[in-house]
N, CA, C and O atoms as a GROMACS GRO file, in nm:
protein
  296
    1MET      N    1  -4.346  -3.908  11.776
    1MET     CA    2  -4.436  -3.887  11.665
    1MET      C    3  -4.358  -3.839  11.544
    1MET      O    4  -4.272  -3.751  11.555
    2THR      N    5  -4.387  -3.897  11.429
    2THR     CA    6  -4.326  -3.854  11.304
    2THR      C    7  -4.389  -3.722  11.261
    2THR      O    8  -4.510  -3.704  11.273
    3ALA      N    9  -4.308  -3.633  11.212
    3ALA     CA   10  -4.358  -3.502  11.168
    3ALA      C   11  -4.431  -3.516  11.034
    3ALA      O   12  -4.400  -3.604  10.954
    4ALA      N   13  -4.526  -3.428  11.014
    4ALA     CA   14  -4.599  -3.424  10.887
    4ALA      C   15  -4.506  -3.380  10.774
    4ALA      O   16  -4.410  -3.307  10.797
    5LYS      N   17  -4.537  -3.426  10.654
    5LYS     CA   18  -4.462  -3.386  10.536
    5LYS      C   19  -4.559  -3.325  10.436
    5LYS      O   20  -4.676  -3.364  10.429
    6GLU      N   21  -4.511  -3.228  10.358
    6GLU     CA   22  -4.596  -3.163  10.259
    6GLU      C   23  -4.662  -3.266  10.168
    6GLU      O   24  -4.597  -3.359  10.120
    7TYR      N   25  -4.790  -3.246  10.144
    7TYR     CA   26  -4.876  -3.330  10.061
    7TYR      C   27  -4.908  -3.465  10.124
    7TYR      O   28  -4.970  -3.550  10.060
    8GLY      N   29  -4.867  -3.487  10.248
    8GLY     CA   30  -4.904  -3.608  10.319
    8GLY      C   31  -5.048  -3.597  10.368
    8GLY      O   32  -5.104  -3.488  10.374
    9LEU      N   33  -5.107  -3.710  10.400
    9LEU     CA   34  -5.245  -3.714  10.450
    9LEU      C   35  -5.244  -3.727  10.602
    9LEU      O   36  -5.168  -3.805  10.658
   10ILE      N   37  -5.331  -3.648  10.667
   10ILE     CA   38  -5.342  -3.651  10.812
   10ILE      C   39  -5.488  -3.663  10.853
   10ILE      O   40  -5.579  -3.644  10.772
   11ARG      N   41  -5.509  -3.695  10.980
   11ARG     CA   42  -5.643  -3.698  11.040
   11ARG      C   43  -5.635  -3.620  11.170
   11ARG      O   44  -5.540  -3.638  11.247
   12THR      N   45  -5.732  -3.534  11.196
   12THR     CA   46  -5.731  -3.454  11.318
   12THR      C   47  -5.762  -3.542  11.439
   12THR      O   48  -5.845  -3.632  11.432
   13THR      N   49  -5.693  -3.514  11.549
   13THR     CA   50  -5.718  -3.583  11.675
   13THR      C   51  -5.775  -3.486  11.779
   13THR      O   52  -5.806  -3.525  11.892
   14ALA      N   53  -5.788  -3.361  11.739
   14ALA     CA   54  -5.848  -3.258  11.823
   14ALA      C   55  -5.918  -3.158  11.731
   14ALA      O   56  -5.870  -3.130  11.621
   15ALA      N   57  -6.031  -3.106  11.776
   15ALA     CA   58  -6.101  -3.005  11.696
   15ALA      C   59  -6.016  -2.879  11.690
   15ALA      O   60  -5.948  -2.844  11.786
   16THR      N   61  -6.020  -2.813  11.577
   16THR     CA   62  -5.946  -2.688  11.559
   16THR      C   63  -6.030  -2.593  11.474
   16THR      O   64  -6.128  -2.634  11.413
   17GLU      N   65  -5.991  -2.469  11.471
   17GLU     CA   66  -6.066  -2.367  11.398
   17GLU      C   67  -6.000  -2.338  11.265
   17GLU      O   68  -5.877  -2.330  11.256
   18SER      N   69  -6.082  -2.322  11.161
   18SER     CA   70  -6.025  -2.287  11.030
   18SER      C   71  -5.970  -2.144  11.038
   18SER      O   72  -6.020  -2.062  11.114
   19ILE      N   73  -5.868  -2.117  10.960
   19ILE     CA   74  -5.799  -1.988  10.972
   19ILE      C   75  -5.868  -1.874  10.899
   19ILE      O   76  -5.838  -1.758  10.927
   20PHE      N   77  -5.959  -1.902  10.806
   20PHE     CA   78  -6.021  -1.793  10.730
   20PHE      C   79  -6.164  -1.762  10.772
   20PHE      O   80  -6.204  -1.646  10.769
   21ASP      N   81  -6.242  -1.863  10.810
   21ASP     CA   82  -6.382  -1.834  10.839
   21ASP      C   83  -6.427  -1.878  10.978
   21ASP      O   84  -6.545  -1.863  11.012
   22GLY      N   85  -6.336  -1.932  11.059
   22GLY     CA   86  -6.369  -1.965  11.197
   22GLY      C   87  -6.452  -2.089  11.217
   22GLY      O   88  -6.493  -2.117  11.330
   23ARG      N   89  -6.480  -2.165  11.111
   23ARG     CA   90  -6.557  -2.289  11.129
   23ARG      C   91  -6.472  -2.392  11.203
   23ARG      O   92  -6.349  -2.390  11.196
   24THR      N   93  -6.539  -2.480  11.273
   24THR     CA   94  -6.469  -2.585  11.346
   24THR      C   95  -6.438  -2.702  11.254
   24THR      O   96  -6.525  -2.754  11.184
   25ILE      N   97  -6.312  -2.743  11.256
   25ILE     CA   98  -6.268  -2.864  11.186
   25ILE      C   99  -6.274  -2.974  11.291
   25ILE      O  100  -6.197  -2.972  11.387
   26PRO      N  101  -6.365  -3.071  11.274
   26PRO     CA  102  -6.389  -3.169  11.379
   26PRO      C  103  -6.281  -3.277  11.391
   26PRO      O  104  -6.200  -3.296  11.300
   27VAL      N  105  -6.282  -3.345  11.503
   27VAL     CA  106  -6.194  -3.459  11.525
   27VAL      C  107  -6.228  -3.566  11.421
   27VAL      O  108  -6.344  -3.592  11.392
   28GLY      N  109  -6.124  -3.628  11.366
   28GLY     CA  110  -6.143  -3.737  11.271
   28GLY      C  111  -6.148  -3.695  11.125
   28GLY      O  112  -6.160  -3.780  11.037
   29MET      N  113  -6.141  -3.566  11.098
   29MET     CA  114  -6.147  -3.518  10.960
   29MET      C  115  -6.012  -3.538  10.893
   29MET      O  116  -5.908  -3.508  10.951
   30LYS      N  117  -6.015  -3.589  10.770
   30LYS     CA  118  -5.892  -3.612  10.695
   30LYS      C  119  -5.858  -3.490  10.612
   30LYS      O  120  -5.946  -3.421  10.562
   31GLY      N  121  -5.727  -3.463  10.599
   31GLY     CA  122  -5.682  -3.347  10.523
   31GLY      C  123  -5.548  -3.371  10.459
   31GLY      O  124  -5.483  -3.473  10.482
   32THR      N  125  -5.506  -3.275  10.378
   32THR     CA  126  -5.378  -3.279  10.308
   32THR      C  127  -5.288  -3.168  10.362
   32THR      O  128  -5.331  -3.053  10.374
   33VAL      N  129  -5.165  -3.202  10.393
   33VAL     CA  130  -5.069  -3.105  10.446
   33VAL      C  131  -5.022  -3.015  10.331
   33VAL      O  132  -4.974  -3.063  10.228
   34LEU      N  133  -5.037  -2.884  10.350
   34LEU     CA  134  -4.991  -2.787  10.252
   34LEU      C  135  -4.853  -2.734  10.287
   34LEU      O  136  -4.772  -2.704  10.199
   35GLU      N  137  -4.826  -2.723  10.417
   35GLU     CA  138  -4.696  -2.673  10.464
   35GLU      C  139  -4.663  -2.742  10.595
   35GLU      O  140  -4.742  -2.740  10.689
   36ALA      N  141  -4.546  -2.803  10.601
   36ALA     CA  142  -4.497  -2.866  10.723
   36ALA      C  143  -4.392  -2.775  10.786
   36ALA      O  144  -4.304  -2.726  10.716
   37ARG      N  145  -4.402  -2.754  10.915
   37ARG     CA  146  -4.310  -2.663  10.984
   37ARG      C  147  -4.214  -2.742  11.073
   37ARG      O  148  -4.248  -2.851  11.119
   38PRO      N  149  -4.095  -2.688  11.098
   38PRO     CA  150  -3.993  -2.760  11.176
   38PRO      C  151  -4.038  -2.796  11.318
   38PRO      O  152  -3.988  -2.894  11.375
   39ASP      N  153  -4.130  -2.719  11.377
   39ASP     CA  154  -4.174  -2.748  11.514
   39ASP      C  155  -4.280  -2.858  11.522
   39ASP      O  156  -4.330  -2.887  11.630
   40GLY      N  157  -4.314  -2.918  11.406
   40GLY     CA  158  -4.414  -3.026  11.404
   40GLY      C  159  -4.554  -2.978  11.373
   40GLY      O  160  -4.644  -3.060  11.353
   41SER      N  161  -4.574  -2.848  11.367
   41SER     CA  162  -4.706  -2.797  11.329
   41SER      C  163  -4.719  -2.800  11.177
   41SER      O  164  -4.619  -2.814  11.106
   42CYS      N  165  -4.841  -2.787  11.129
   42CYS     CA  166  -4.862  -2.789  10.984
   42CYS      C  167  -4.985  -2.709  10.946
   42CYS      O  168  -5.077  -2.691  11.025
   43LEU      N  169  -4.986  -2.664  10.823
   43LEU     CA  170  -5.102  -2.601  10.761
   43LEU      C  171  -5.162  -2.709  10.672
   43LEU      O  172  -5.092  -2.768  10.589
   44ALA      N  173  -5.290  -2.736  10.689
   44ALA     CA  174  -5.355  -2.841  10.612
   44ALA      C  175  -5.487  -2.793  10.555
   44ALA      O  176  -5.549  -2.700  10.607
   45GLU      N  177  -5.529  -2.859  10.449
   45GLU     CA  178  -5.657  -2.828  10.386
   45GLU      C  179  -5.752  -2.945  10.406
   45GLU      O  180  -5.713  -3.061  10.394
   46PHE      N  181  -5.877  -2.913  10.438
   46PHE     CA  182  -5.980  -3.012  10.465
   46PHE      C  183  -6.101  -2.985  10.377
   46PHE      O  184  -6.131  -2.870  10.347
   47ALA      N  185  -6.170  -3.090  10.335
   47ALA     CA  186  -6.287  -3.074  10.248
   47ALA      C  187  -6.413  -3.111  10.324
   47ALA      O  188  -6.431  -3.226  10.365
   48PHE      N  189  -6.502  -3.012  10.343
   48PHE     CA  190  -6.633  -3.040  10.399
   48PHE      C  191  -6.723  -3.100  10.290
   48PHE      O  192  -6.813  -3.178  10.320
   49ALA      N  193  -6.699  -3.062  10.166
   49ALA     CA  194  -6.770  -3.116  10.050
   49ALA      C  195  -6.672  -3.123   9.933
   49ALA      O  196  -6.602  -3.026   9.905
   50SER      N  197  -6.668  -3.236   9.868
   50SER     CA  198  -6.575  -3.256   9.756
   50SER      C  199  -6.614  -3.173   9.636
   50SER      O  200  -6.731  -3.142   9.614
   51GLN      N  201  -6.515  -3.137   9.558
   51GLN     CA  202  -6.539  -3.066   9.433
   51GLN      C  203  -6.592  -3.165   9.331
   51GLN      O  204  -6.543  -3.277   9.320
   52THR      N  205  -6.692  -3.123   9.255
   52THR     CA  206  -6.748  -3.205   9.147
   52THR      C  207  -6.751  -3.123   9.020
   52THR      O  208  -6.709  -3.007   9.019
   53ALA      N  209  -6.800  -3.181   8.913
   53ALA     CA  210  -6.812  -3.109   8.787
   53ALA      C  211  -6.911  -2.992   8.800
   53ALA      O  212  -6.901  -2.894   8.726
   54ASP      N  213  -7.006  -3.004   8.894
   54ASP     CA  214  -7.111  -2.902   8.908
   54ASP      C  215  -7.089  -2.804   9.022
   54ASP      O  216  -7.151  -2.697   9.024
   55THR      N  217  -7.004  -2.837   9.117
   55THR     CA  218  -6.984  -2.750   9.234
   55THR      C  219  -6.835  -2.731   9.261
   55THR      O  220  -6.751  -2.812   9.221
   56ASP      N  221  -6.804  -2.621   9.329
   56ASP     CA  222  -6.665  -2.589   9.361
   56ASP      C  223  -6.614  -2.665   9.483
   56ASP      O  224  -6.492  -2.670   9.505
   57GLY      N  225  -6.700  -2.724   9.561
   57GLY     CA  226  -6.658  -2.791   9.683
   57GLY      C  227  -6.654  -2.691   9.798
   57GLY      O  228  -6.677  -2.572   9.780
   58ASP      N  229  -6.625  -2.741   9.916
   58ASP     CA  230  -6.622  -2.658  10.036
   58ASP      C  231  -6.496  -2.694  10.114
   58ASP      O  232  -6.494  -2.792  10.188
   59PHE      N  233  -6.393  -2.613  10.098
   59PHE     CA  234  -6.262  -2.641  10.156
   59PHE      C  235  -6.227  -2.538  10.263
   59PHE      O  236  -6.262  -2.421  10.251
   60VAL      N  237  -6.158  -2.583  10.367
   60VAL     CA  238  -6.108  -2.493  10.471
   60VAL      C  239  -5.963  -2.529  10.499
   60VAL      O  240  -5.918  -2.640  10.470
   61GLN      N  241  -5.891  -2.434  10.557
   61GLN     CA  242  -5.753  -2.458  10.597
   61GLN      C  243  -5.740  -2.432  10.746
   61GLN      O  244  -5.805  -2.344  10.802
   62GLY      N  245  -5.654  -2.511  10.809
   62GLY     CA  246  -5.629  -2.493  10.951
   62GLY      C  247  -5.484  -2.520  10.985
   62GLY      O  248  -5.415  -2.593  10.915
   63ILE      N  249  -5.440  -2.460  11.094
   63ILE     CA  250  -5.305  -2.484  11.144
   63ILE      C  251  -5.318  -2.578  11.263
   63ILE      O  252  -5.391  -2.550  11.359
   64LEU      N  253  -5.248  -2.689  11.257
   64LEU     CA  254  -5.252  -2.788  11.364
   64LEU      C  255  -5.113  -2.799  11.426
   64LEU      O  256  -5.013  -2.797  11.355
   65THR      N  257  -5.109  -2.811  11.556
   65THR     CA  258  -4.982  -2.830  11.625
   65THR      C  259  -4.959  -2.980  11.645
   65THR      O  260  -5.051  -3.061  11.632
   66ARG      N  261  -4.837  -3.014  11.676
   66ARG     CA  262  -4.804  -3.154  11.705
   66ARG      C  263  -4.899  -3.203  11.814
   66ARG      O  264  -4.918  -3.135  11.915
   67GLY      N  265  -4.957  -3.317  11.794
   67GLY     CA  266  -5.053  -3.373  11.890
   67GLY      C  267  -5.198  -3.349  11.850
   67GLY      O  268  -5.288  -3.413  11.906
   68GLN      N  269  -5.223  -3.258  11.754
   68GLN     CA  270  -5.359  -3.233  11.708
   68GLN      C  271  -5.392  -3.313  11.581
   68GLN      O  272  -5.502  -3.303  11.527
   69TYR      N  273  -5.296  -3.391  11.536
   69TYR     CA  274  -5.318  -3.471  11.415
   69TYR      C  275  -5.238  -3.600  11.422
   69TYR      O  276  -5.142  -3.612  11.498
   70GLU      N  277  -5.280  -3.696  11.340
   70GLU     CA  278  -5.202  -3.819  11.322
   70GLU      C  279  -5.178  -3.836  11.173
   70GLU      O  280  -5.261  -3.798  11.090
   71ILE      N  281  -5.067  -3.893  11.140
   71ILE     CA  282  -5.031  -3.913  11.000
   71ILE      C  283  -5.098  -4.040  10.949
   71ILE      O  284  -5.088  -4.146  11.010
   72ILE      N  285  -5.166  -4.026  10.836
   72ILE     CA  286  -5.230  -4.142  10.771
   72ILE      C  287  -5.135  -4.196  10.666
   72ILE      O  288  -5.114  -4.317  10.656
   73GLU      N  289  -5.078  -4.104  10.587
   73GLU     CA  290  -4.991  -4.143  10.476
   73GLU      C  291  -4.891  -4.031  10.451
   73GLU      O  292  -4.926  -3.913  10.453
   74ILE      N  293  -4.768  -4.069  10.430
   74ILE     CA  294  -4.663  -3.968  10.404
   74ILE      C  295  -4.644  -3.953  10.255
   74ILE      O  296  -4.560  -3.874  10.212
   0.00000   0.00000   0.00000
């Protein structure tokens, strides 16, 4: 498996918990890598609701280990 790279796009292959509020990030959710670690894990941000001109959006961050995500775009 190719390791994630910062600002790359990923998709979850396993549910994981967000690091700040404990919400579940479901399988299949797309996110952006904020930090890639040498062991293949990464910190990524996911949007439950997109930001618009009228709303701030609903974003969460989660730490995924190798095998909990697939790379969509580097």
